[in-house]
FIKOLZA-1660 file (N, C-alpha, C; in steps of 0.1 Angstrom, whole numbers, plus 5000, padded with zeros to 4 digits):
% residues 214
   i   px   py   pz ch aa at
   1 9099 9265 3514  A  X  N
   1 9111 9261 3520  A  X CA
   1 9110 9248 3529  A  X  C
   2 9117 9238 3526  A  X  N
   2 9116 9226 3533  A  X CA
   2 9126 9226 3545  A  X  C
   3 9120 9227 3557  A  X  N
   3 9128 9229 3569  A  X CA
   3 9126 9216 3577  A  X  C
   4 9137 9209 3581  A  X  N
   4 9136 9196 3588  A  X CA
   4 9130 9198 3602  A  X  C
   5 9125 9187 3607  A  X  N
   5 9118 9188 3621  A  X CA
   5 9128 9193 3631  A  X  C
   6 9141 9188 3630  A  X  N
   6 9151 9193 3639  A  X CA
   6 9163 9197 3631  A  X  C
   7 9170 9207 3634  A  X  N
   7 9181 9211 3626  A  X CA
   7 9194 9204 3629  A  X  C
   8 9197 9202 3642  A  X  N
   8 9209 9195 3646  A  X CA
   8 9222 9203 3641  A  X  C
   9 9234 9197 3642  A  X  N
   9 9246 9203 3639  A  X CA
   9 9252 9198 3626  A  X  C
  10 9244 9189 3619  A  X  N
  10 9249 9183 3607  A  X CA
  10 9257 9171 3609  A  X  C
  11 9260 9168 3622  A  X  N
  11 9268 9155 3624  A  X CA
  11 9260 9145 3632  A  X  C
  12 9246 9147 3632  A  X  N
  12 9238 9137 3640  A  X CA
  12 9237 9140 3654  A  X  C
  13 9241 9153 3658  A  X  N
  13 9239 9158 3673  A  X CA
  13 9228 9167 3674  A  X  C
  14 9220 9166 3684  A  X  N
  14 9208 9175 3686  A  X CA
  14 9208 9180 3700  A  X  C
  15 9206 9194 3701  A  X  N
  15 9204 9200 3714  A  X CA
  15 9191 9207 3714  A  X  C
  16 9181 9203 3721  A  X  N
  16 9168 9208 3720  A  X CA
  16 9163 9214 3733  A  X  C
  17 9157 9226 3732  A  X  N
  17 9151 9232 3744  A  X CA
  17 9137 9234 3742  A  X  C
  18 9128 9228 3751  A  X  N
  18 9113 9230 3749  A  X CA
  18 9108 9239 3760  A  X  C
  19 9101 9250 3756  A  X  N
  19 9096 9260 3765  A  X CA
  19 9081 9262 3762  A  X  C
  20 9075 9269 3772  A  X  N
  20 9060 9270 3772  A  X CA
  20 9056 9282 3780  A  X  C
  21 9043 9284 3781  A  X  N
  21 9038 9295 3788  A  X CA
  21 9036 9294 3803  A  X  C
  22 9038 9281 3808  A  X  N
  22 9035 9279 3822  A  X CA
  22 9047 9275 3830  A  X  C
  23 9059 9276 3825  A  X  N
  23 9071 9271 3832  A  X CA
  23 9075 9282 3843  A  X  C
  24 9083 9277 3852  A  X  N
  24 9087 9284 3863  A  X CA
  24 9100 9292 3858  A  X  C
  25 9104 9304 3864  A  X  N
  25 9115 9311 3860  A  X CA
  25 9128 9307 3869  A  X  C
  26 9139 9306 3863  A  X  N
  26 9151 9302 3870  A  X CA
  26 9163 9309 3864  A  X  C
  27 9174 9307 3870  A  X  N
  27 9186 9313 3865  A  X CA
  27 9196 9302 3862  A  X  C
  28 9206 9304 3854  A  X  N
  28 9216 9295 3853  A  X CA
  28 9223 9291 3840  A  X  C
  29 9218 9287 3829  A  X  N
  29 9224 9282 3817  A  X CA
  29 9232 9292 3809  A  X  C
  30 9241 9288 3802  A  X  N
  30 9249 9297 3793  A  X CA
  30 9256 9291 3782  A  X  C
  31 9259 9290 3773  A  X  N
  31 9269 9287 3762  A  X CA
  31 9268 9274 3754  A  X  C
  32 9257 9269 3752  A  X  N
  32 9256 9256 3744  A  X CA
  32 9246 9259 3732  A  X  C
  33 9249 9255 3720  A  X  N
  33 9241 9257 3708  A  X CA
  33 9229 9247 3709  A  X  C
  34 9217 9252 3707  A  X  N
  34 9206 9244 3707  A  X CA
  34 9194 9250 3699  A  X  C
  35 9184 9242 3697  A  X  N
  35 9172 9248 3690  A  X CA
  35 9160 9247 3700  A  X  C
  36 9152 9258 3699  A  X  N
  36 9141 9260 3708  A  X CA
  36 9127 9256 3702  A  X  C
  37 9119 9248 3709  A  X  N
  37 9106 9244 3704  A  X CA
  37 9096 9252 3712  A  X  C
  38 9088 9260 3705  A  X  N
  38 9077 9268 3711  A  X CA
  38 9065 9263 3706  A  X  C
  39 9056 9257 3714  A  X  N
  39 9044 9252 3707  A  X CA
  39 9032 9254 3716  A  X  C
  40 9020 9253 3710  A  X  N
  40 9008 9256 3717  A  X CA
  40 9003 9244 3725  A  X  C
  41 9012 9239 3733  A  X  N
  41 9009 9227 3742  A  X CA
  41 9013 9232 3756  A  X  C
  42 9007 9225 3766  A  X  N
  42 9012 9228 3780  A  X CA
  42 9022 9217 3784  A  X  C
  43 9021 9205 3777  A  X  N
  43 9029 9193 3783  A  X CA
  43 9044 9193 3778  A  X  C
  44 9051 9203 3783  A  X  N
  44 9065 9204 3779  A  X CA
  44 9072 9191 3782  A  X  C
  45 9070 9185 3794  A  X  N
  45 9077 9173 3798  A  X CA
  45 9074 9161 3789  A  X  C
  46 9061 9160 3785  A  X  N
  46 9057 9149 3776  A  X CA
  46 9064 9151 3763  A  X  C
  47 9063 9162 3757  A  X  N
  47 9070 9164 3744  A  X CA
  47 9085 9163 3745  A  X  C
  48 9091 9168 3756  A  X  N
  48 9105 9167 3757  A  X CA
  48 9110 9152 3758  A  X  C
  49 9102 9144 3766  A  X  N
  49 9106 9130 3768  A  X CA
  49 9104 9123 3755  A  X  C
  50 9094 9126 3747  A  X  N
  50 9092 9120 3734  A  X CA
  50 9104 9123 3725  A  X  C
  51 9109 9135 3724  A  X  N
  51 9120 9139 3715  A  X CA
  51 9132 9132 3720  A  X  C
  52 9135 9132 3733  A  X  N
  52 9147 9126 3739  A  X CA
  52 9147 9110 3736  A  X  C
  53 9135 9104 3737  A  X  N
  53 9135 9089 3734  A  X CA
  53 9138 9087 3719  A  X  C
  54 9132 9095 3710  A  X  N
  54 9135 9093 3696  A  X CA
  54 9149 9096 3692  A  X  C
  55 9156 9105 3699  A  X  N
  55 9170 9109 3696  A  X CA
  55 9179 9100 3704  A  X  C
  56 9175 9093 3715  A  X  N
  56 9183 9086 3724  A  X CA
  56 9194 9094 3730  A  X  C
  57 9188 9106 3735  A  X  N
  57 9196 9115 3744  A  X CA
  57 9190 9118 3756  A  X  C
  58 9197 9123 3766  A  X  N
  58 9191 9126 3779  A  X CA
  58 9180 9136 3778  A  X  C
  59 9170 9133 3787  A  X  N
  59 9158 9142 3789  A  X CA
  59 9162 9150 3802  A  X  C
  60 9164 9163 3801  A  X  N
  60 9168 9171 3813  A  X CA
  60 9158 9180 3818  A  X  C
  61 9153 9178 3830  A  X  N
  61 9142 9187 3835  A  X CA
  61 9150 9199 3843  A  X  C
  62 9147 9211 3840  A  X  N
  62 9153 9222 3848  A  X CA
  62 9147 9222 3862  A  X  C
  63 9134 9219 3863  A  X  N
  63 9129 9218 3877  A  X CA
  63 9136 9209 3886  A  X  C
  64 9139 9197 3881  A  X  N
  64 9146 9187 3889  A  X CA
  64 9160 9192 3892  A  X  C
  65 9167 9199 3884  A  X  N
  65 9180 9204 3886  A  X CA
  65 9180 9216 3895  A  X  C
  66 9169 9224 3894  A  X  N
  66 9169 9236 3902  A  X CA
  66 9166 9234 3917  A  X  C
  67 9154 9227 3919  A  X  N
  67 9150 9226 3933  A  X CA
  67 9157 9215 3941  A  X  C
  68 9160 9219 3954  A  X  N
  68 9166 9210 3962  A  X CA
  68 9155 9205 3973  A  X  C
  69 9157 9195 3981  A  X  N
  69 9148 9191 3991  A  X CA
  69 9142 9202 3998  A  X  C
  70 9129 9202 4001  A  X  N
  70 9123 9213 4008  A  X CA
  70 9122 9225 4001  A  X  C
  71 9123 9224 3987  A  X  N
  71 9122 9237 3978  A  X CA
  71 9134 9245 3980  A  X  C
  72 9146 9241 3983  A  X  N
  72 9157 9249 3985  A  X CA
  72 9162 9253 3972  A  X  C
  73 9166 9266 3970  A  X  N
  73 9170 9272 3958  A  X CA
  73 9186 9272 3958  A  X  C
  74 9192 9268 3947  A  X  N
  74 9206 9269 3946  A  X CA
  74 9210 9284 3943  A  X  C
  75 9223 9287 3944  A  X  N
  75 9229 9299 3939  A  X CA
  75 9229 9299 3924  A  X  C
  76 9231 9310 3918  A  X  N
  76 9233 9310 3903  A  X CA
  76 9244 9301 3899  A  X  C
  77 9255 9302 3906  A  X  N
  77 9267 9294 3902  A  X CA
  77 9264 9279 3904  A  X  C
  78 9257 9275 3915  A  X  N
  78 9254 9261 3918  A  X CA
  78 9246 9256 3906  A  X  C
  79 9235 9264 3902  A  X  N
  79 9226 9259 3892  A  X CA
  79 9233 9258 3878  A  X  C
  80 9241 9267 3875  A  X  N
  80 9249 9267 3863  A  X CA
  80 9258 9254 3863  A  X  C
  81 9264 9251 3874  A  X  N
  81 9272 9238 3875  A  X CA
  81 9264 9226 3873  A  X  C
  82 9252 9225 3878  A  X  N
  82 9243 9214 3877  A  X CA
  82 9239 9213 3862  A  X  C
  83 9235 9223 3856  A  X  N
  83 9231 9223 3842  A  X CA
  83 9242 9219 3833  A  X  C
  84 9254 9225 3836  A  X  N
  84 9266 9222 3827  A  X CA
  84 9269 9207 3828  A  X  C
  85 9268 9201 3840  A  X  N
  85 9271 9187 3842  A  X CA
  85 9261 9178 3835  A  X  C
  86 9248 9182 3835  A  X  N
  86 9238 9175 3829  A  X CA
  86 9239 9175 3813  A  X  C
  87 9243 9186 3808  A  X  N
  87 9242 9187 3794  A  X CA
  87 9256 9182 3787  A  X  C
  88 9265 9179 3796  A  X  N
  88 9278 9174 3789  A  X CA
  88 9278 9158 3792  A  X  C
  89 9268 9152 3797  A  X  N
  89 9268 9138 3799  A  X CA
  89 9267 9129 3786  A  X  C
  90 9263 9135 3775  A  X  N
  90 9261 9127 3763  A  X CA
  90 9266 9136 3751  A  X  C
  91 9275 9131 3744  A  X  N
  91 9281 9138 3733  A  X CA
  91 9272 9141 3722  A  X  C
  92 9261 9132 3721  A  X  N
  92 9251 9133 3710  A  X CA
  92 9241 9144 3712  A  X  C
  93 9241 9150 3724  A  X  N
  93 9231 9160 3727  A  X CA
  93 9222 9158 3738  A  X  C
  94 9211 9166 3739  A  X  N
  94 9202 9165 3750  A  X CA
  94 9188 9172 3747  A  X  C
  95 9178 9170 3755  A  X  N
  95 9166 9177 3754  A  X CA
  95 9163 9183 3767  A  X  C
  96 9163 9197 3768  A  X  N
  96 9160 9204 3780  A  X CA
  96 9145 9208 3781  A  X  C
  97 9140 9205 3792  A  X  N
  97 9126 9208 3795  A  X CA
  97 9124 9218 3805  A  X  C
  98 9119 9230 3802  A  X  N
  98 9118 9241 3812  A  X CA
  98 9121 9254 3806  A  X  C
  99 9115 9265 3812  A  X  N
  99 9118 9278 3805  A  X CA
  99 9131 9284 3809  A  X  C
 100 9135 9282 3822  A  X  N
 100 9148 9287 3827  A  X CA
 100 9147 9302 3828  A  X  C
 101 9158 9307 3833  A  X  N
 101 9159 9322 3834  A  X CA
 101 9168 9327 3824  A  X  C
 102 9173 9339 3825  A  X  N
 102 9181 9346 3814  A  X CA
 102 9193 9338 3811  A  X  C
 103 9200 9333 3821  A  X  N
 103 9212 9326 3818  A  X CA
 103 9209 9312 3812  A  X  C
 104 9199 9306 3816  A  X  N
 104 9195 9293 3810  A  X CA
 104 9192 9295 3795  A  X  C
 105 9185 9306 3793  A  X  N
 105 9182 9309 3778  A  X CA
 105 9194 9312 3769  A  X  C
 106 9204 9319 3776  A  X  N
 106 9216 9321 3769  A  X CA
 106 9223 9308 3765  A  X  C
 107 9222 9298 3774  A  X  N
 107 9227 9284 3770  A  X CA
 107 9220 9280 3758  A  X  C
 108 9206 9281 3758  A  X  N
 108 9197 9277 3748  A  X CA
 108 9200 9284 3734  A  X  C
 109 9202 9296 3735  A  X  N
 109 9204 9304 3722  A  X CA
 109 9216 9299 3714  A  X  C
 110 9224 9292 3721  A  X  N
 110 9236 9287 3713  A  X CA
 110 9234 9273 3708  A  X  C
 111 9221 9268 3710  A  X  N
 111 9218 9254 3706  A  X CA
 111 9213 9254 3692  A  X  C
 112 9208 9241 3688  A  X  N
 112 9205 9239 3674  A  X CA
 112 9189 9240 3672  A  X  C
 113 9181 9238 3683  A  X  N
 113 9167 9239 3680  A  X CA
 113 9159 9242 3693  A  X  C
 114 9151 9252 3692  A  X  N
 114 9142 9256 3702  A  X CA
 114 9127 9253 3699  A  X  C
 115 9120 9248 3708  A  X  N
 115 9106 9244 3705  A  X CA
 115 9098 9251 3716  A  X  C
 116 9088 9259 3712  A  X  N
 116 9079 9266 3722  A  X CA
 116 9065 9260 3722  A  X  C
 117 9061 9256 3734  A  X  N
 117 9047 9252 3737  A  X CA
 117 9039 9265 3740  A  X  C
 118 9029 9268 3732  A  X  N
 118 9022 9281 3735  A  X CA
 118 9007 9279 3736  A  X  C
 119 9002 9272 3746  A  X  N
 119 8988 9270 3747  A  X CA
 119 8981 9281 3753  A  X  C
 120 8967 9283 3751  A  X  N
 120 8960 9293 3758  A  X CA
 120 8958 9289 3773  A  X  C
 121 8957 9297 3782  A  X  N
 121 8956 9294 3796  A  X CA
 121 8945 9285 3799  A  X  C
 122 8933 9287 3793  A  X  N
 122 8922 9279 3796  A  X CA
 122 8924 9264 3791  A  X  C
 123 8933 9262 3782  A  X  N
 123 8936 9249 3777  A  X CA
 123 8945 9240 3787  A  X  C
 124 8955 9247 3792  A  X  N
 124 8964 9239 3800  A  X CA
 124 8962 9240 3815  A  X  C
 125 8955 9251 3820  A  X  N
 125 8953 9252 3834  A  X CA
 125 8946 9239 3840  A  X  C
 126 8936 9234 3834  A  X  N
 126 8930 9221 3840  A  X CA
 126 8940 9210 3841  A  X  C
 127 8950 9209 3831  A  X  N
 127 8960 9199 3832  A  X CA
 127 8969 9201 3844  A  X  C
 128 8973 9214 3846  A  X  N
 128 8981 9217 3858  A  X CA
 128 8974 9214 3870  A  X  C
 129 8962 9217 3872  A  X  N
 129 8954 9214 3883  A  X CA
 129 8953 9199 3885  A  X  C
 130 8951 9191 3875  A  X  N
 130 8950 9177 3876  A  X CA
 130 8963 9171 3881  A  X  C
 131 8974 9175 3875  A  X  N
 131 8986 9169 3879  A  X CA
 131 8990 9173 3893  A  X  C
 132 8987 9186 3897  A  X  N
 132 8990 9189 3910  A  X CA
 132 8982 9181 3920  A  X  C
 133 8969 9178 3917  A  X  N
 133 8961 9170 3925  A  X CA
 133 8968 9155 3927  A  X  C
 134 8972 9151 3916  A  X  N
 134 8978 9137 3916  A  X CA
 134 8991 9137 3924  A  X  C
 135 8998 9148 3924  A  X  N
 135 9010 9149 3933  A  X CA
 135 9006 9150 3947  A  X  C
 136 8996 9158 3951  A  X  N
 136 8991 9159 3964  A  X CA
 136 8987 9145 3969  A  X  C
 137 8981 9137 3961  A  X  N
 137 8977 9123 3965  A  X CA
 137 8987 9113 3964  A  X  C
 138 9000 9117 3961  A  X  N
 138 9011 9109 3960  A  X CA
 138 9009 9098 3949  A  X  C
 139 9002 9102 3939  A  X  N
 139 9000 9092 3928  A  X CA
 139 9010 9094 3915  A  X  C
 140 9016 9105 3916  A  X  N
 140 9027 9107 3906  A  X CA
 140 9039 9114 3914  A  X  C
 141 9051 9113 3908  A  X  N
 141 9062 9119 3915  A  X CA
 141 9061 9134 3916  A  X  C
 142 9069 9140 3926  A  X  N
 142 9069 9154 3928  A  X CA
 142 9078 9159 3916  A  X  C
 143 9078 9172 3914  A  X  N
 143 9087 9178 3903  A  X CA
 143 9101 9177 3905  A  X  C
 144 9105 9176 3919  A  X  N
 144 9119 9174 3922  A  X CA
 144 9120 9166 3935  A  X  C
 145 9130 9159 3937  A  X  N
 145 9131 9150 3949  A  X CA
 145 9131 9158 3961  A  X  C
 146 9122 9154 3971  A  X  N
 146 9121 9161 3983  A  X CA
 146 9112 9173 3983  A  X  C
 147 9106 9176 3972  A  X  N
 147 9097 9189 3970  A  X CA
 147 9083 9185 3971  A  X  C
 148 9078 9183 3983  A  X  N
 148 9064 9179 3985  A  X CA
 148 9055 9192 3986  A  X  C
 149 9043 9191 3981  A  X  N
 149 9034 9202 3982  A  X CA
 149 9023 9200 3991  A  X  C
 150 9018 9210 3997  A  X  N
 150 9006 9209 4007  A  X CA
 150 8994 9216 4001  A  X  C
 151 8982 9213 4005  A  X  N
 151 8970 9219 4000  A  X CA
 151 8971 9234 4002  A  X  C
 152 8975 9238 4014  A  X  N
 152 8976 9253 4017  A  X CA
 152 8986 9260 4007  A  X  C
 153 8997 9253 4004  A  X  N
 153 9007 9260 3995  A  X CA
 153 9001 9260 3981  A  X  C
 154 8995 9249 3977  A  X  N
 154 8989 9249 3963  A  X CA
 154 8979 9259 3961  A  X  C
 155 8970 9262 3971  A  X  N
 155 8959 9271 3970  A  X CA
 155 8963 9286 3973  A  X  C
 156 8975 9288 3977  A  X  N
 156 8980 9301 3980  A  X CA
 156 8986 9308 3968  A  X  C
 157 8990 9321 3969  A  X  N
 157 8997 9327 3958  A  X CA
 157 9012 9323 3956  A  X  C
 158 9016 9313 3965  A  X  N
 158 9029 9307 3963  A  X CA
 158 9029 9294 3955  A  X  C
 159 9017 9290 3952  A  X  N
 159 9015 9277 3945  A  X CA
 159 9016 9278 3929  A  X  C
 160 9017 9266 3925  A  X  N
 160 9020 9265 3910  A  X CA
 160 9008 9270 3901  A  X  C
 161 8995 9268 3907  A  X  N
 161 8984 9272 3899  A  X CA
 161 8983 9287 3898  A  X  C
 162 8985 9295 3909  A  X  N
 162 8985 9309 3909  A  X CA
 162 8998 9314 3900  A  X  C
 163 9008 9307 3901  A  X  N
 163 9020 9311 3893  A  X CA
 163 9017 9310 3878  A  X  C
 164 9011 9299 3875  A  X  N
 164 9008 9298 3860  A  X CA
 164 8998 9309 3855  A  X  C
 165 8988 9312 3863  A  X  N
 165 8978 9322 3860  A  X CA
 165 8985 9336 3858  A  X  C
 166 8994 9339 3869  A  X  N
 166 8999 9352 3869  A  X CA
 166 9011 9355 3859  A  X  C
 167 9017 9343 3855  A  X  N
 167 9029 9344 3846  A  X CA
 167 9026 9341 3832  A  X  C
 168 9014 9337 3829  A  X  N
 168 9010 9332 3815  A  X CA
 168 9013 9343 3805  A  X  C
 169 9007 9355 3807  A  X  N
 169 9009 9367 3798  A  X CA
 169 9024 9370 3796  A  X  C
 170 9031 9370 3807  A  X  N
 170 9046 9373 3806  A  X CA
 170 9053 9364 3796  A  X  C
 171 9051 9351 3799  A  X  N
 171 9059 9342 3791  A  X CA
 171 9054 9342 3776  A  X  C
 172 9041 9344 3775  A  X  N
 172 9035 9344 3761  A  X CA
 172 9042 9356 3753  A  X  C
 173 9043 9368 3760  A  X  N
 173 9050 9379 3753  A  X CA
 173 9064 9377 3751  A  X  C
 174 9071 9372 3761  A  X  N
 174 9085 9370 3761  A  X CA
 174 9089 9361 3749  A  X  C
 175 9083 9349 3749  A  X  N
 175 9087 9339 3738  A  X CA
 175 9081 9343 3725  A  X  C
 176 9070 9351 3725  A  X  N
 176 9066 9356 3712  A  X CA
 176 9076 9365 3706  A  X  C
 177 9082 9374 3715  A  X  N
 177 9092 9384 3710  A  X CA
 177 9104 9376 3705  A  X  C
 178 9108 9366 3713  A  X  N
 178 9119 9358 3709  A  X CA
 178 9117 9351 3696  A  X  C
 179 9105 9346 3694  A  X  N
 179 9102 9339 3681  A  X CA
 179 9103 9349 3670  A  X  C
 180 9098 9361 3672  A  X  N
 180 9099 9371 3661  A  X CA
 180 9113 9374 3657  A  X  C
 181 9123 9372 3666  A  X  N
 181 9137 9375 3663  A  X CA
 181 9144 9363 3657  A  X  C
 182 9141 9351 3661  A  X  N
 182 9149 9339 3658  A  X CA
 182 9141 9327 3653  A  X  C
 183 9129 9331 3646  A  X  N
 183 9122 9319 3641  A  X CA
 183 9129 9312 3630  A  X  C
 184 9126 9299 3630  A  X  N
 184 9133 9291 3620  A  X CA
 184 9131 9294 3605  A  X  C
 185 9119 9301 3603  A  X  N
 185 9116 9307 3590  A  X CA
 185 9125 9318 3586  A  X  C
 186 9131 9325 3596  A  X  N
 186 9139 9336 3593  A  X CA
 186 9154 9332 3594  A  X  C
 187 9157 9319 3594  A  X  N
 187 9171 9314 3596  A  X CA
 187 9175 9313 3610  A  X  C
 188 9165 9314 3619  A  X  N
 188 9170 9312 3634  A  X CA
 188 9168 9297 3638  A  X  C
 189 9166 9296 3651  A  X  N
 189 9165 9281 3656  A  X CA
 189 9153 9280 3665  A  X  C
 190 9143 9287 3663  A  X  N
 190 9131 9286 3672  A  X CA
 190 9119 9283 3664  A  X  C
 191 9111 9274 3668  A  X  N
 191 9099 9269 3661  A  X CA
 191 9087 9269 3670  A  X  C
 192 9076 9273 3665  A  X  N
 192 9063 9273 3673  A  X CA
 192 9054 9263 3667  A  X  C
 193 9050 9254 3676  A  X  N
 193 9040 9243 3672  A  X CA
 193 9026 9246 3677  A  X  C
 194 9016 9246 3669  A  X  N
 194 9002 9249 3672  A  X CA
 194 8995 9236 3671  A  X  C
 195 8991 9232 3683  A  X  N
 195 8983 9219 3684  A  X CA
 195 8970 9220 3677  A  X  C
 196 8964 9232 3678  A  X  N
 196 8951 9233 3672  A  X CA
 196 8951 9232 3657  A  X  C
 197 8962 9235 3650  A  X  N
 197 8962 9234 3636  A  X CA
 197 8968 9221 3631  A  X  C
 198 8971 9212 3641  A  X  N
 198 8977 9200 3637  A  X CA
 198 8992 9200 3635  A  X  C
 199 8998 9211 3640  A  X  N
 199 9013 9212 3639  A  X CA
 199 9021 9201 3645  A  X  C
 200 9016 9198 3658  A  X  N
 200 9024 9188 3665  A  X CA
 200 9024 9175 3658  A  X  C
 201 9012 9170 3654  A  X  N
 201 9011 9157 3647  A  X CA
 201 9020 9157 3634  A  X  C
 202 9020 9167 3627  A  X  N
 202 9028 9168 3615  A  X CA
 202 9041 9168 3618  A  X  C
 203 9046 9176 3629  A  X  N
 203 9059 9177 3632  A  X CA
 203 9065 9164 3637  A  X  C
 204 9057 9157 3645  A  X  N
 204 9062 9143 3649  A  X CA
 204 9063 9134 3637  A  X  C
 205 9054 9134 3628  A  X  N
 205 9055 9125 3616  A  X CA
 205 9068 9129 3608  A  X  C
 206 9070 9141 3607  A  X  N
 206 9082 9147 3600  A  X CA
 206 9095 9142 3608  A  X  C
 207 9095 9143 3621  A  X  N
 207 9106 9139 3629  A  X CA
 207 9110 9124 3626  A  X  C
 208 9099 9116 3627  A  X  N
 208 9101 9101 3626  A  X CA
 208 9106 9098 3612  A  X  C
 209 9100 9105 3602  A  X  N
 209 9105 9103 3588  A  X CA
 209 9119 9107 3586  A  X  C
 210 9123 9118 3592  A  X  N
 210 9137 9123 3592  A  X CA
 210 9147 9113 3598  A  X  C
 211 9143 9107 3610  A  X  N
 211 9151 9098 3617  A  X CA
 211 9152 9084 3609  A  X  C
 212 9141 9081 3602  A  X  N
 212 9142 9068 3595  A  X CA
 212 9151 9069 3582  A  X  C
 213 9152 9081 3576  A  X  N
 213 9160 9083 3564  A  X CA
 213 9174 9088 3566  A  X  C
 214 9178 9089 3579  A  X  N
 214 9191 9094 3582  A  X CA
 214 9199 9083 3590  A  X  C
% end
């Protein structure tokens, strides 16, 4: 079966959600058709930005939408409003980066393509630690405006490193079950990319060929 790299809606519009095993949980999305990308990578933001650039659509970070200055959390309704505003800014579609919560995923399940990044913990944890160090040293931007991290927070059970360790198994099971239900091979809209088997490189080549010929 010849499955295109992205399904789209048949009119040149693409709504893509990239998820992985290390993302933070949130609440909010609901009601837009999209496809989910589930892959064995940790770099959701890198893959999301790549897809958005190729499609010339917005790259939407759920972290940036969710967190306010000083790590302030919005209400469910506030977050839904932020996400709705972000995904309606371009009629050609969007690429969402982040796992989201139950409502975020309901938005996604109505989309045209889901992509899951599914790396083993030992593979992506060093990358998480490295990026965290760069943020602490102010060498790269914070995950959201006004959300600075401290050494104490990073090394505590409230930090991103512990969060990734403690939630890895949960997200792996959750998205594995989701893939079993709505995989693209079964007529659904979710695809898993395995970096170890060269899936990502082949998928990128397929995407670029698809865009050249359409």
